[in-house]
N, CA, C and O atoms as a GROMACS GRO file, in nm:
protein
  416
    1MET      N    1  -3.387   1.319   0.214
    1MET     CA    2  -3.361   1.199   0.290
    1MET      C    3  -3.487   1.113   0.294
    1MET      O    4  -3.600   1.163   0.291
    2GLU      N    5  -3.464   0.988   0.301
    2GLU     CA    6  -3.576   0.894   0.312
    2GLU      C    7  -3.558   0.817   0.442
    2GLU      O    8  -3.447   0.779   0.480
    3TYR      N    9  -3.670   0.795   0.510
    3TYR     CA   10  -3.669   0.727   0.638
    3TYR      C   11  -3.767   0.611   0.633
    3TYR      O   12  -3.874   0.621   0.573
    4GLN      N   13  -3.729   0.501   0.696
    4GLN     CA   14  -3.817   0.384   0.701
    4GLN      C   15  -3.819   0.333   0.845
    4GLN      O   16  -3.715   0.311   0.906
    5VAL      N   17  -3.941   0.315   0.897
    5VAL     CA   18  -3.956   0.264   1.033
    5VAL      C   19  -4.019   0.126   1.026
    5VAL      O   20  -4.123   0.107   0.963
    6GLN      N   21  -3.954   0.031   1.091
    6GLN     CA   22  -4.008  -0.104   1.106
    6GLN      C   23  -3.996  -0.138   1.254
    6GLN      O   24  -3.887  -0.156   1.308
    7GLU      N   25  -4.113  -0.147   1.319
    7GLU     CA   26  -4.120  -0.169   1.463
    7GLU      C   27  -4.039  -0.062   1.535
    7GLU      O   28  -4.072   0.056   1.526
    8ASN      N   29  -3.932  -0.100   1.606
    8ASN     CA   30  -3.853  -0.001   1.680
    8ASN      C   31  -3.719   0.028   1.613
    8ASN      O   32  -3.623   0.066   1.679
    9CYS      N   33  -3.714   0.010   1.481
    9CYS     CA   34  -3.591   0.031   1.404
    9CYS      C   35  -3.614   0.137   1.297
    9CYS      O   36  -3.710   0.130   1.220
   10LEU      N   37  -3.525   0.235   1.293
   10LEU     CA   38  -3.530   0.342   1.193
   10LEU      C   39  -3.413   0.324   1.097
   10LEU      O   40  -3.298   0.316   1.140
   11THR      N   41  -3.442   0.320   0.968
   11THR     CA   42  -3.337   0.321   0.866
   11THR      C   43  -3.338   0.458   0.801
   11THR      O   44  -3.441   0.507   0.756
   12ILE      N   45  -3.220   0.520   0.798
   12ILE     CA   46  -3.204   0.651   0.735
   12ILE      C   47  -3.123   0.630   0.608
   12ILE      O   48  -3.006   0.593   0.612
   13PHE      N   49  -3.188   0.654   0.494
   13PHE     CA   50  -3.121   0.641   0.365
   13PHE      C   51  -3.056   0.775   0.334
   13PHE      O   52  -3.123   0.871   0.298
   14LEU      N   53  -2.925   0.779   0.350
   14LEU     CA   54  -2.852   0.905   0.338
   14LEU      C   55  -2.838   0.948   0.192
   14LEU      O   56  -2.836   0.864   0.102
   15PRO      N   57  -2.830   1.079   0.168
   15PRO     CA   58  -2.817   1.130   0.031
   15PRO      C   59  -2.675   1.116  -0.023
   15PRO      O   60  -2.585   1.067   0.045
   16LYS      N   61  -2.657   1.159  -0.147
   16LYS     CA   62  -2.527   1.151  -0.213
   16LYS      C   63  -2.420   1.227  -0.134
   16LYS      O   64  -2.306   1.180  -0.121
   17GLU      N   65  -2.457   1.344  -0.081
   17GLU     CA   66  -2.363   1.424  -0.002
   17GLU      C   67  -2.421   1.448   0.136
   17GLU      O   68  -2.531   1.503   0.150
   18VAL      N   69  -2.348   1.408   0.238
   18VAL     CA   70  -2.388   1.435   0.376
   18VAL      C   71  -2.298   1.546   0.426
   18VAL      O   72  -2.190   1.522   0.480
   19ASP      N   73  -2.344   1.669   0.406
   19ASP     CA   74  -2.266   1.787   0.442
   19ASP      C   75  -2.348   1.877   0.533
   19ASP      O   76  -2.454   1.837   0.580
   20HIS      N   77  -2.299   1.997   0.558
   20HIS     CA   78  -2.368   2.086   0.652
   20HIS      C   79  -2.510   2.121   0.606
   20HIS      O   80  -2.596   2.151   0.689
   21HIS      N   81  -2.535   2.117   0.476
   21HIS     CA   82  -2.669   2.146   0.426
   21HIS      C   83  -2.768   2.036   0.467
   21HIS      O   84  -2.881   2.066   0.506
   22ASN      N   85  -2.726   1.911   0.457
   22ASN     CA   86  -2.814   1.798   0.486
   22ASN      C   87  -2.809   1.754   0.632
   22ASN      O   88  -2.906   1.696   0.681
   23ALA      N   89  -2.700   1.778   0.701
   23ALA     CA   90  -2.683   1.727   0.837
   23ALA      C   91  -2.791   1.780   0.931
   23ALA      O   92  -2.843   1.704   1.013
   24GLU      N   93  -2.824   1.906   0.922
   24GLU     CA   94  -2.926   1.963   1.011
   24GLU      C   95  -3.063   1.902   0.983
   24GLU      O   96  -3.140   1.877   1.076
   25ILE      N   97  -3.094   1.879   0.858
   25ILE     CA   98  -3.221   1.814   0.823
   25ILE      C   99  -3.225   1.673   0.879
   25ILE      O  100  -3.326   1.630   0.935
   26ILE      N  101  -3.114   1.601   0.864
   26ILE     CA  102  -3.106   1.464   0.918
   26ILE      C  103  -3.127   1.467   1.069
   26ILE      O  104  -3.203   1.386   1.122
   27ARG      N  105  -3.060   1.560   1.137
   27ARG     CA  106  -3.073   1.570   1.283
   27ARG      C  107  -3.219   1.591   1.323
   27ARG      O  108  -3.273   1.517   1.405
   28GLN      N  109  -3.282   1.692   1.265
   28GLN     CA  110  -3.419   1.727   1.303
   28GLN      C  111  -3.517   1.615   1.271
   28GLN      O  112  -3.597   1.575   1.356
   29ASP      N  113  -3.510   1.564   1.149
   29ASP     CA  114  -3.604   1.459   1.108
   29ASP      C  115  -3.584   1.332   1.189
   29ASP      O  116  -3.681   1.272   1.237
   30ALA      N  117  -3.459   1.289   1.203
   30ALA     CA  118  -3.430   1.165   1.276
   30ALA      C  119  -3.474   1.176   1.422
   30ALA      O  120  -3.532   1.082   1.476
   31ASP      N  121  -3.446   1.289   1.486
   31ASP     CA  122  -3.484   1.306   1.626
   31ASP      C  123  -3.636   1.299   1.642
   31ASP      O  124  -3.686   1.239   1.737
   32ARG      N  125  -3.709   1.360   1.549
   32ARG     CA  126  -3.855   1.356   1.554
   32ARG      C  127  -3.906   1.213   1.538
   32ARG      O  128  -3.994   1.170   1.612
   33VAL      N  129  -3.851   1.141   1.440
   33VAL     CA  130  -3.894   1.002   1.416
   33VAL      C  131  -3.857   0.913   1.535
   33VAL      O  132  -3.937   0.829   1.577
   34ILE      N  133  -3.738   0.931   1.590
   34ILE     CA  134  -3.694   0.851   1.706
   34ILE      C  135  -3.789   0.872   1.823
   34ILE      O  136  -3.831   0.776   1.888
   35GLU      N  137  -3.822   0.996   1.850
   35GLU     CA  138  -3.910   1.026   1.964
   35GLU      C  139  -4.053   0.978   1.941
   35GLU      O  140  -4.113   0.918   2.030
   36ASN      N  141  -4.106   1.003   1.823
   36ASN     CA  142  -4.247   0.969   1.795
   36ASN      C  143  -4.272   0.820   1.780
   36ASN      O  144  -4.385   0.774   1.799
   37ASN      N  145  -4.170   0.743   1.746
   37ASN     CA  146  -4.189   0.600   1.717
   37ASN      C  147  -4.117   0.509   1.816
   37ASN      O  148  -4.109   0.388   1.793
   38HIS      N  149  -4.065   0.565   1.926
   38HIS     CA  150  -3.996   0.486   2.029
   38HIS      C  151  -3.888   0.397   1.967
   38HIS      O  152  -3.881   0.277   1.993
   39ILE      N  153  -3.804   0.459   1.885
   39ILE     CA  154  -3.698   0.389   1.813
   39ILE      C  155  -3.587   0.348   1.909
   39ILE      O  156  -3.547   0.426   1.995
   40LYS      N  157  -3.538   0.226   1.893
   40LYS     CA  158  -3.426   0.177   1.973
   40LYS      C  159  -3.304   0.144   1.887
   40LYS      O  160  -3.192   0.137   1.938
   41TYR      N  161  -3.325   0.124   1.758
   41TYR     CA  162  -3.217   0.090   1.666
   41TYR      C  163  -3.220   0.183   1.546
   41TYR      O  164  -3.326   0.209   1.488
   42VAL      N  165  -3.102   0.234   1.508
   42VAL     CA  166  -3.092   0.321   1.391
   42VAL      C  167  -2.989   0.261   1.295
   42VAL      O  168  -2.879   0.224   1.335
   43ILE      N  169  -3.028   0.253   1.169
   43ILE     CA  170  -2.939   0.206   1.063
   43ILE      C  171  -2.916   0.322   0.967
   43ILE      O  172  -3.012   0.376   0.910
   44PHE      N  173  -2.791   0.359   0.948
   44PHE     CA  174  -2.755   0.460   0.849
   44PHE      C  175  -2.717   0.386   0.721
   44PHE      O  176  -2.620   0.311   0.719
   45ASP      N  177  -2.794   0.407   0.616
   45ASP     CA  178  -2.769   0.340   0.488
   45ASP      C  179  -2.692   0.435   0.396
   45ASP      O  180  -2.745   0.538   0.353
   46PHE      N  181  -2.568   0.400   0.367
   46PHE     CA  182  -2.478   0.484   0.288
   46PHE      C  183  -2.473   0.444   0.140
   46PHE      O  184  -2.381   0.485   0.069
   47GLU      N  185  -2.568   0.367   0.093
   47GLU     CA  186  -2.561   0.314  -0.044
   47GLU      C  187  -2.545   0.424  -0.149
   47GLU      O  188  -2.471   0.406  -0.246
   48GLN      N  189  -2.613   0.537  -0.132
   48GLN     CA  190  -2.605   0.646  -0.231
   48GLN      C  191  -2.498   0.750  -0.198
   48GLN      O  192  -2.473   0.840  -0.277
   49THR      N  193  -2.435   0.738  -0.081
   49THR     CA  194  -2.346   0.843  -0.032
   49THR      C  195  -2.206   0.833  -0.091
   49THR      O  196  -2.142   0.728  -0.088
   50GLU      N  197  -2.160   0.946  -0.143
   50GLU     CA  198  -2.026   0.955  -0.199
   50GLU      C  199  -1.936   1.050  -0.121
   50GLU      O  200  -1.814   1.044  -0.132
   51PHE      N  201  -1.998   1.139  -0.041
   51PHE     CA  202  -1.921   1.240   0.032
   51PHE      C  203  -1.985   1.263   0.168
   51PHE      O  204  -2.108   1.268   0.181
   52MET      N  205  -1.900   1.278   0.271
   52MET     CA  206  -1.948   1.315   0.403
   52MET      C  207  -1.844   1.401   0.471
   52MET      O  208  -1.725   1.368   0.469
   53ASP      N  209  -1.888   1.513   0.530
   53ASP     CA  210  -1.793   1.599   0.601
   53ASP      C  211  -1.817   1.588   0.752
   53ASP      O  212  -1.894   1.504   0.797
   54SER      N  213  -1.751   1.674   0.829
   54SER     CA  214  -1.757   1.665   0.974
   54SER      C  215  -1.898   1.689   1.029
   54SER      O  216  -1.932   1.636   1.135
   55SER      N  217  -1.980   1.767   0.960
   55SER     CA  218  -2.116   1.787   1.009
   55SER      C  219  -2.197   1.659   0.994
   55SER      O  220  -2.287   1.634   1.074
   56GLY      N  221  -2.167   1.578   0.894
   56GLY     CA  222  -2.231   1.447   0.881
   56GLY      C  223  -2.190   1.354   0.994
   56GLY      O  224  -2.272   1.280   1.048
   57ILE      N  225  -2.061   1.358   1.030
   57ILE     CA  226  -2.011   1.280   1.143
   57ILE      C  227  -2.084   1.324   1.270
   57ILE      O  228  -2.124   1.241   1.352
   58GLY      N  229  -2.100   1.454   1.286
   58GLY     CA  230  -2.170   1.507   1.403
   58GLY      C  231  -2.314   1.461   1.411
   58GLY      O  232  -2.364   1.429   1.519
   59ALA      N  233  -2.382   1.457   1.297
   59ALA     CA  234  -2.521   1.411   1.294
   59ALA      C  235  -2.530   1.264   1.337
   59ALA      O  236  -2.620   1.227   1.412
   60ILE      N  237  -2.437   1.183   1.291
   60ILE     CA  238  -2.435   1.041   1.330
   60ILE      C  239  -2.405   1.028   1.479
   60ILE      O  240  -2.472   0.952   1.550
   61MET      N  241  -2.306   1.101   1.527
   61MET     CA  242  -2.268   1.094   1.668
   61MET      C  243  -2.384   1.135   1.759
   61MET      O  244  -2.408   1.072   1.862
   62GLY      N  245  -2.455   1.238   1.720
   62GLY     CA  246  -2.568   1.284   1.800
   62GLY      C  247  -2.678   1.180   1.810
   62GLY      O  248  -2.734   1.159   1.918
   63ARG      N  249  -2.709   1.114   1.700
   63ARG     CA  250  -2.811   1.009   1.702
   63ARG      C  251  -2.761   0.890   1.783
   63ARG      O  252  -2.839   0.826   1.853
   64TYR      N  253  -2.631   0.861   1.774
   64TYR     CA  254  -2.572   0.753   1.854
   64TYR      C  255  -2.592   0.781   2.003
   64TYR      O  256  -2.634   0.692   2.078
   65ARG      N  257  -2.563   0.904   2.046
   65ARG     CA  258  -2.576   0.938   2.188
   65ARG      C  259  -2.721   0.921   2.236
   65ARG      O  260  -2.745   0.870   2.345
   66ILE      N  261  -2.815   0.964   2.155
   66ILE     CA  262  -2.957   0.950   2.192
   66ILE      C  263  -2.995   0.802   2.206
   66ILE      O  264  -3.057   0.762   2.304
   67ILE      N  265  -2.957   0.723   2.108
   67ILE     CA  266  -2.994   0.581   2.106
   67ILE      C  267  -2.925   0.504   2.218
   67ILE      O  268  -2.986   0.416   2.278
   68ARG      N  269  -2.800   0.535   2.246
   68ARG     CA  270  -2.728   0.465   2.353
   68ARG      C  271  -2.790   0.492   2.490
   68ARG      O  272  -2.788   0.405   2.577
   69LEU      N  273  -2.846   0.611   2.510
   69LEU     CA  274  -2.910   0.644   2.637
   69LEU      C  275  -3.028   0.553   2.668
   69LEU      O  276  -3.062   0.531   2.784
   70ILE      N  277  -3.091   0.500   2.564
   70ILE     CA  278  -3.207   0.412   2.584
   70ILE      C  279  -3.169   0.265   2.562
   70ILE      O  280  -3.256   0.179   2.551
   71GLY      N  281  -3.039   0.238   2.555
   71GLY     CA  282  -2.992   0.100   2.544
   71GLY      C  283  -3.001   0.042   2.404
   71GLY      O  284  -3.000  -0.080   2.387
   72GLY      N  285  -3.008   0.128   2.304
   72GLY     CA  286  -3.018   0.081   2.166
   72GLY      C  287  -2.884   0.070   2.098
   72GLY      O  288  -2.779   0.082   2.161
   73GLU      N  289  -2.889   0.048   1.967
   73GLU     CA  290  -2.767   0.033   1.888
   73GLU      C  291  -2.780   0.110   1.757
   73GLU      O  292  -2.890   0.137   1.709
   74VAL      N  293  -2.664   0.143   1.700
   74VAL     CA  294  -2.657   0.214   1.573
   74VAL      C  295  -2.566   0.136   1.480
   74VAL      O  296  -2.461   0.088   1.521
   75TRP      N  297  -2.609   0.122   1.354
   75TRP     CA  298  -2.530   0.051   1.253
   75TRP      C  299  -2.514   0.137   1.128
   75TRP      O  300  -2.591   0.230   1.104
   76ALA      N  301  -2.413   0.103   1.051
   76ALA     CA  302  -2.395   0.159   0.917
   76ALA      C  303  -2.397   0.044   0.818
   76ALA      O  304  -2.339  -0.062   0.844
   77VAL      N  305  -2.464   0.063   0.706
   77VAL     CA  306  -2.469  -0.039   0.602
   77VAL      C  307  -2.438   0.024   0.467
   77VAL      O  308  -2.450   0.145   0.448
   78HIS      N  309  -2.398  -0.061   0.374
   78HIS     CA  310  -2.369  -0.020   0.235
   78HIS      C  311  -2.263   0.091   0.228
   78HIS      O  312  -2.277   0.187   0.153
   79THR      N  313  -2.157   0.076   0.308
   79THR     CA  314  -2.050   0.176   0.305
   79THR      C  315  -1.950   0.141   0.195
   79THR      O  316  -1.908   0.026   0.183
   80ASN      N  317  -1.914   0.240   0.117
   80ASN     CA  318  -1.808   0.217   0.017
   80ASN      C  319  -1.673   0.244   0.084
   80ASN      O  320  -1.668   0.283   0.200
   81ALA      N  321  -1.565   0.222   0.012
   81ALA     CA  322  -1.430   0.236   0.070
   81ALA      C  323  -1.406   0.377   0.124
   81ALA      O  324  -1.346   0.392   0.230
   82ARG      N  325  -1.452   0.478   0.053
   82ARG     CA  326  -1.430   0.617   0.096
   82ARG      C  327  -1.504   0.646   0.227
   82ARG      O  328  -1.449   0.707   0.318
   83ILE      N  329  -1.629   0.603   0.234
   83ILE     CA  330  -1.709   0.627   0.354
   83ILE      C  331  -1.652   0.548   0.473
   83ILE      O  332  -1.646   0.599   0.584
   84ARG      N  333  -1.610   0.422   0.449
   84ARG     CA  334  -1.548   0.344   0.557
   84ARG      C  335  -1.424   0.414   0.611
   84ARG      O  336  -1.399   0.414   0.731
   85LYS      N  337  -1.345   0.472   0.521
   85LYS     CA  338  -1.224   0.543   0.563
   85LYS      C  339  -1.260   0.664   0.648
   85LYS      O  340  -1.195   0.689   0.750
   86ILE      N  341  -1.362   0.739   0.609
   86ILE     CA  342  -1.406   0.856   0.687
   86ILE      C  343  -1.456   0.811   0.824
   86ILE      O  344  -1.422   0.873   0.925
   87LEU      N  345  -1.535   0.705   0.828
   87LEU     CA  346  -1.588   0.656   0.955
   87LEU      C  347  -1.476   0.605   1.046
   87LEU      O  348  -1.480   0.627   1.167
   88THR      N  349  -1.378   0.539   0.987
   88THR     CA  350  -1.265   0.488   1.065
   88THR      C  351  -1.180   0.602   1.119
   88THR      O  352  -1.145   0.604   1.237
   89MET      N  353  -1.148   0.699   1.033
   89MET     CA  354  -1.065   0.812   1.075
   89MET      C  355  -1.133   0.896   1.183
   89MET      O  356  -1.066   0.954   1.268
   90SER      N  357  -1.265   0.903   1.179
   90SER     CA  358  -1.339   0.984   1.277
   90SER      C  359  -1.354   0.911   1.411
   90SER      O  360  -1.389   0.973   1.511
   91GLY      N  361  -1.328   0.781   1.413
   91GLY     CA  362  -1.342   0.704   1.535
   91GLY      C  363  -1.480   0.642   1.554
   91GLY      O  364  -1.503   0.572   1.652
   92ILE      N  365  -1.570   0.669   1.463
   92ILE     CA  366  -1.707   0.616   1.475
   92ILE      C  367  -1.710   0.464   1.474
   92ILE      O  368  -1.798   0.404   1.535
   93THR      N  369  -1.615   0.402   1.406
   93THR     CA  370  -1.617   0.255   1.398
   93THR      C  371  -1.593   0.190   1.535
   93THR      O  372  -1.617   0.071   1.551
   94LYS      N  373  -1.546   0.267   1.631
   94LYS     CA  374  -1.526   0.213   1.766
   94LYS      C  375  -1.657   0.206   1.845
   94LYS      O  376  -1.667   0.132   1.943
   95ILE      N  377  -1.757   0.283   1.802
   95ILE     CA  378  -1.883   0.287   1.876
   95ILE      C  379  -2.002   0.238   1.794
   95ILE      O  380  -2.110   0.215   1.849
   96MET      N  381  -1.984   0.221   1.666
   96MET     CA  382  -2.094   0.187   1.578
   96MET      C  383  -2.057   0.065   1.493
   96MET      O  384  -1.947   0.056   1.440
   97GLN      N  385  -2.150  -0.028   1.483
   97GLN     CA  386  -2.128  -0.147   1.400
   97GLN      C  387  -2.136  -0.109   1.252
   97GLN      O  388  -2.223  -0.033   1.211
   98ILE      N  389  -2.044  -0.162   1.173
   98ILE     CA  390  -2.053  -0.146   1.028
   98ILE      C  391  -2.077  -0.283   0.970
   98ILE      O  392  -1.994  -0.373   0.979
   99TYR      N  393  -2.194  -0.297   0.910
   99TYR     CA  394  -2.230  -0.423   0.849
   99TYR      C  395  -2.179  -0.421   0.706
   99TYR      O  396  -2.219  -0.336   0.627
  100GLU      N  397  -2.090  -0.514   0.674
  100GLU     CA  398  -2.033  -0.519   0.540
  100GLU      C  399  -2.079  -0.645   0.470
  100GLU      O  400  -2.059  -0.756   0.520
  101GLU      N  401  -2.140  -0.626   0.355
  101GLU     CA  402  -2.176  -0.740   0.271
  101GLU      C  403  -2.052  -0.777   0.192
  101GLU      O  404  -1.952  -0.706   0.194
  102ASP      N  405  -2.059  -0.888   0.122
  102ASP     CA  406  -1.948  -0.925   0.034
  102ASP      C  407  -1.927  -0.814  -0.067
  102ASP      O  408  -2.020  -0.773  -0.137
  103GLN      N  409  -1.805  -0.765  -0.074
  103GLN     CA  410  -1.774  -0.654  -0.164
  103GLN      C  411  -1.775  -0.700  -0.309
  103GLN      O  412  -1.733  -0.811  -0.341
  104LYS      N  413  -1.824  -0.613  -0.395
  104LYS     CA  414  -1.832  -0.644  -0.538
  104LYS      C  415  -1.698  -0.631  -0.605
  104LYS      O  416  -1.687  -0.653  -0.725
   0.00000   0.00000   0.00000
């Protein structure tokens, strides 16, 4: 995973597969970065992501709960049709903004 911090915003560039193998790493790394850098906004970048299972949903939900406690926001960017469907079916789209660029 790659992480980028700009002021109080953390961008998490998610891998090709967000599954139980990667979800725990995302949780640990993101929580450390959020705490150490006083992060208020988290952006999940799905540009490279082709697959996500329930543990990936859990990792996103957990970061959402942390950020909401401090009055921040969470967004998703670069979601393809498959990822948008997973996010919608899981209910995450009700609590998290999905920024959609003009589709190719």
